[in-house]
N, C-alpha and C positions, 0 to 999 in steps of 0.2 A: 443499166443501160438498154431496152428491153429491143427488138426484133424477130428478123425471118434469115436472111440471107443477106449475102452483099448486095441485091438491086435491089430487095426490098426492105429497107428499116427503118427505122426514125432519126431522121437527119440533124443532130443539134448543132444548132449554131450559139458560141456558147456558153451555155452550161446547158451538158452534154445529157441530158434526162433520155434512158433509154437508149436505143438503138444500136444494129451494130456501124458502129458512122466509119469504115474502114477510109481514113486522109480526110477527114471531118478537119477542118478549120474555127475558129474562133472568129466572128463577126460580133465583138459583142457592141452590144448601141449603149456607146457612156452619155449617160441624163445629165439634160440643160438648167433640171429645175429640181433635183435631185441629191443628197451629198451624204459624204460619211466626213463626219469632225471631230477631228480628236478634242475630248473633252479636258485632258489633262490643263490643259490652254485656256481655258474656257468654260459656261457653263448651259448649264437648260435654261437660266434664268436671264442669261447675257443672250442666249440666242431667242425667245419667245420676242425678248425689249428690242432687237433687231430688226422685229417683225417678220421671225422663218419660226414655219409651225415644225413641231418635234412630233416626227411620226414613228421613232424609237428612241424609246431613254434606255441607253445602257451601260449604267455608273460600273459594273461590278470591269468592266473590260477600256472603262473611259475614254467613251464610243457615243457619240448624237448622231441621229439621223434623221437631216433636217431641210423641210421644200422651201424653198424660194427661191429668190435671183440670187445670182453670184456675186453679182458685189456690196448684199449684205450678208453672204457669207464669209467673202475676203476680211469686211468691215470685224469680225472678230478675232483677226489676230492669228488663229492657230490654223494648225498642218489640216487639209482637207483634203477630200479627190473626189469626185461624181462620181455616182453611184451608175452601177450596171445594167443594163434587163438584159437579158438573152432570147431565143425565141427555139419553140420544140417546135418542129415543119412535122407534118403529118409523113405517110410509108408512102414511099415513094406509087406502090406497085395496086396497095389497096390501101382505102381509109380506114380499116377495125383491123385489131391481132384475129390471130387465128383461134374463132373458140370451138369448145368441145361441143360433138352433135351427141354427144349420150347424155342421159337422162340424171339429173342432176340429185337423184333419189339412189344412185349408187353411190359404194366407193370407188373413190379412185385411187389411191394408196397404191395400188396396183404397177399406174403410168406416173408414180413418182418416184425416179431412179433415185436420185439427189436424197429423200427424205431416206431410201434404203440404201445410201451408197453411208449412209454417218450411224445406222444403225440408231435411227431419230426411238422409235419402237419401244427399243432397250433403254436408250435415256429415259424413255417419260418414266422407267418402272422405278428411278432412280427418284425424280422429278420433270415435274411438268414445267415450271419454270415461275410455280406460285411465291409472291410476295413478292413481287420486281414490274418494273416497268419500262417500257417500248416505245421511245417518238420516232415518231416516222413525219422526215422532215420529202415532202414531197408533192404531188397533185392534189391534194386531198386524201378520205381514208375513207370505204363507205363502211357506216356504222351499223348501216342498215342489209348488210348481205347477212343472208344466216352463217353462214361459216365464219362471220365478224364480231357476231351484234354482242358474243359474251364479252367481250373484250375492250372495246373500242371506251376510252372514260370521255364521253362527251361535252362533261362541263372541264375538265383540264384542256382541252381539244382548241387548239388556234388560229384563225384566218391570221395571217402574218400580210398577204397583200391590199389590204384596205380596200376590195374591192366589194364591198358587202356583201357578197355570198353567203361567209361563215366558214362553219368549219365542221368535220362527222358526215363529208357528203362530199362526193369524186369531182367537186366543183371544176377543179383543172387539167381531168382526163381519168383514165384508164392507171393510171400508171402504180398511182400510190396506193390500188387496195390490193393489186397482184404482190408489191412489195410486203404489204399488213399483214396477207394470206400465207406467206413463205414463214414469219416471223410466225400467226400465230393463229391458222385457221382450225379452227375447234377437231376436235381430234375426237369429243365423245357424243356428239350427234347422229350420227349413221348414214350420214353422208356429206359427198365432198369433198375436200379434201382435208390432209395432217400439215399444220406449222409444229414448226420445231419448238415453241416452246406455249402450247396453247392455253399454259396458264397462265401465263403474259397479263399488262396490262394492257393498252394501246395505248400512246396520243397522237393525233394527229395537226399536224402541223403544217401546214399549206403555205406552201410557196409560190403556189402557178395556179394564174387567172384560167378563164376559161380563152382569154386570148392567148394563152401560154407563151407571157414573158412571166420569167422571174428575175426580183432583182440580189444582186450580190447581200444587198445590205439587210435585206429580210431574212436570207440565207445563214447568214451571224446572226439578227434576233432569235432563231430560230432554234440555233447553236446555242445561245446563252440561258433561251426562257428551255428548253429542254433539262440545264443542269439546274434551273432556280426549283421544279417544280421536279429534281430527285429522280429525274430519269436512272435506272442502271442501264440504256444503250441509248442513244441516237442515230439511227440510219441515214444517211444519205446518199441515193442512189443518183446523183448525178456531180455535175462538174464541168470544170472547161479547159479546153485545152486546144492548141499550144498557151501559153499564157508569155508573153514577155516577162524577164526578171524586171526592171529597167522602170521608170514612170511613176505611172498609177500601182502598174503591179508592184514594187516596192511597197506602197501607204498597204495597197489589198496584204500583201504576205504581209505586215505589222501588224494590223486587223486580227488577222489569224491567228497567228503567233498567241497573242496575245488573249483569242476566243479559244482556243482550242486548250492554252498553258489553266485558263480557270474552269473549265466544263473540266477534263484532268484532276484537276484539281477539289473540285465539288464531287470525285466517282463516277461521273457517267462517259461511260466508253465512247467515244467517235470511230463510226463505222463506215469508212466511203470507199463506194464505186469507183476503181480504180481506171477508169474505161475503156472504150472500145477503137482505139484508131488505132490497135494491133503496132504503138508505138512503144522503142523500146526507150524507156522513163528515166536513164543511165546516164546513154549516151544522146541528148536530144539538142543539145547546144547551149544559149545564155533562152531557153523557155522552161516553162513550171506549170505540172497538173495541179491543178486547183479542184476543193481543196485537201485531196486526196495527198500532195505532199509535200500538205502542213506538216507541223513537230507534231507528237500526245495525239496520234491516229490511227488506226487501222486500215491499211492498206489492200483490199482487197481485188483480183483477179480470177478469173472465171475457168470454170473446165467445164469438162462433159462430153460426153460418150459421144459415140459412131454409129450409129445401128443397131440400137435400144429398142427393144417393144419389136423391130423390120421383120423378123421370125427371121428362116435359114440358124445359122450354125451359130449361129448369135452376136456378139457385139464385133466389131470389127476395131475398133479402140476402147478402151476402158472408161471409165466413170471422171479419171484423176487425167485426162488427155487435156491440156492446154487446147481453150477453144481457139478458134481461128482469130478473131478478133479484138481479143485482149490485149489490154497494157502489159507490157513488164519487165522488168527490170530489178536486178540483185535488189540493189539498196532501196528501192521502190514501191515493192513488195512488204507485204508483212504477215498475209496466207491467201493461201487459191481458197475455192468454196464451187460447190456446184453452181452453175453459172446458164449452162446452159452449149450444148456447140451445132451444130449442121454442115450436110454437106451434102450437095448437089446430085451426087449421084445416085440418090434414091430418090428417083421421084417420085414414090408414093409412098406417107408414111414419113419423113424426114421430119416432122417437128418433133417426134416422139423424140429425141435426141435436145430437145428444149425442156423447161423448167415449168411445169402446169400447175396452176393456184388460181386466186379469187381474182372477182373481174369486175366491174361496176362500167357503165359505161354513162356517162349521162344526157341528158337529153335537155333542148334547152326548143322553146319557141322562138318564131321569128324578132322578139323583142327580148329577147337575151335571159327570160326569164325561167328558172329554172322546173323542171316539170318532173322530175325526177331521177331514176338509173332503173338501167338494167342491168340484175343481178345475174351471173356466168358467172365461165372460169375459161381459163385462156394457156396457151402453150409460147411464154414467150422465152427470150433468150439476152443474155447479155449480161456485160459488170453489174446489173444492176439488180438483179436475182442473187448473184453471189453476194452481196453487202450483208442482205438479213437472213438467210444461211448463219452467217457471221452474229447479228443483233439477236435473232435467238438462240446462239449457241453462251453468248453472254448473260444474258436471263435464264441458263441453266442451269451455270456456275455459277453468278450470286444468287439464283434463291438455293444454290445447294452450301452455300458459303458466301453469307450475308456481310461478315467484314472485311470480304474481300476489297483491296481500292482496284482503283481500274488500271493502274499496271501493274497489280500481280494478279489481275483478271488476263489481261492481253498479253500477263506471260506466259499461262497455263494454257492457256489458246494455241500460242508456238511453241511451247513443248508438248503438247500432244500431239501437234502434226509432221505431219511426215513425204518427203517427198520421192514420189514413185520414182521406180528403180526402171533408172531406162531413161529418164526426163529430162529436162536441165530444168538445175536450178533455179532459174534467171526467173523464171515464168512461178513460180511460188514462195518466193521469200522462204519461209523456216518450217511453209510444205501445204499439204493440200490439210483441210480443219476433221480434226478428228470431234464431236461433243463428245461421245462416249466415252473414249480415252481420259476426254479433260475430268468429267465426270467418280471415272473409273482411280 
């Protein structure tokens, strides 16, 4: 969940993709023409016979996603709920992230405090993530970015939105490319940035459209697909908070539990951003953060320094400091990872405390035709940036130990994480991610 400071952030209504959205609320809009249907009580053929179009057939979790009139859905006699779409707003003060003014032919590792703090070069002496696969469920990954050309599998990549643009490009915005770079940016092309697992293969699962709408059902379908194509990890730098546990939220919870259980059994580790509301998820009443509070997932909070590369006597706060915006909660967080921090007291260079990696800004004409993308690099911050650190670590561990199941990978990452001395455990779960220790 990416952003800048308390006044300049990507504010999310519903699915929280990006943004230091302190105090944000869910204003999800329920669809009147799209529904999730429990197919334990009906079938795809029944739905089609009732005049409904089937957008997603998900037999692995006994679920259909259908489009049509609610009366036709009711005629199936099955449990159902309206799909929801969530909107992604632009930053309040700027309409683009802060991008680097440095030449793209210079190595940017010196400003990647996130990779330095994880000893990523040392980890690469053991494995670079070869033989693994990571799904990025997001706004779209730019397969043409110079730091990602080696990694994106365009044959397996999929568009779940149905908007007709396809996959393998940043049709839904720049966010997914930044996430993918954190996972897999090329470390052997002598320019740009370094990813945690540059040897892994990235599958673009696009669930956001240029209109900045994402569907709960499309997100579920993308999670199922990531397991179908044998991904070692699926990264979801998105979420909705707060969602009531009652009514439609109860049905959504059932769908998520079926989905996450299936994905875990197939060996895919679901890595999910915890959110940027500065909320205590352990003590927030009868509401839930989705999907990171579902079972069988790795819920990731964010850490970051204050004072990195600002000059002077060094860091004011270490890289393991809880980020000002991160959600937390002792039993709601599994691990913490570098997501970036900020301090308005640093008038120049404060963005160095954020996470620097790949960016692709899409260009469209007045008719909505895609014209291509501007490939660059950017500083962003949020639990959106923390989650792919963990997804990359999953790829490293699975590359070294391909026989481990999803639970064993999760446990290895938790067993080798540590809570920094002097900080409260409620921000960290098991502790701060340490990929190098997990490989050792």
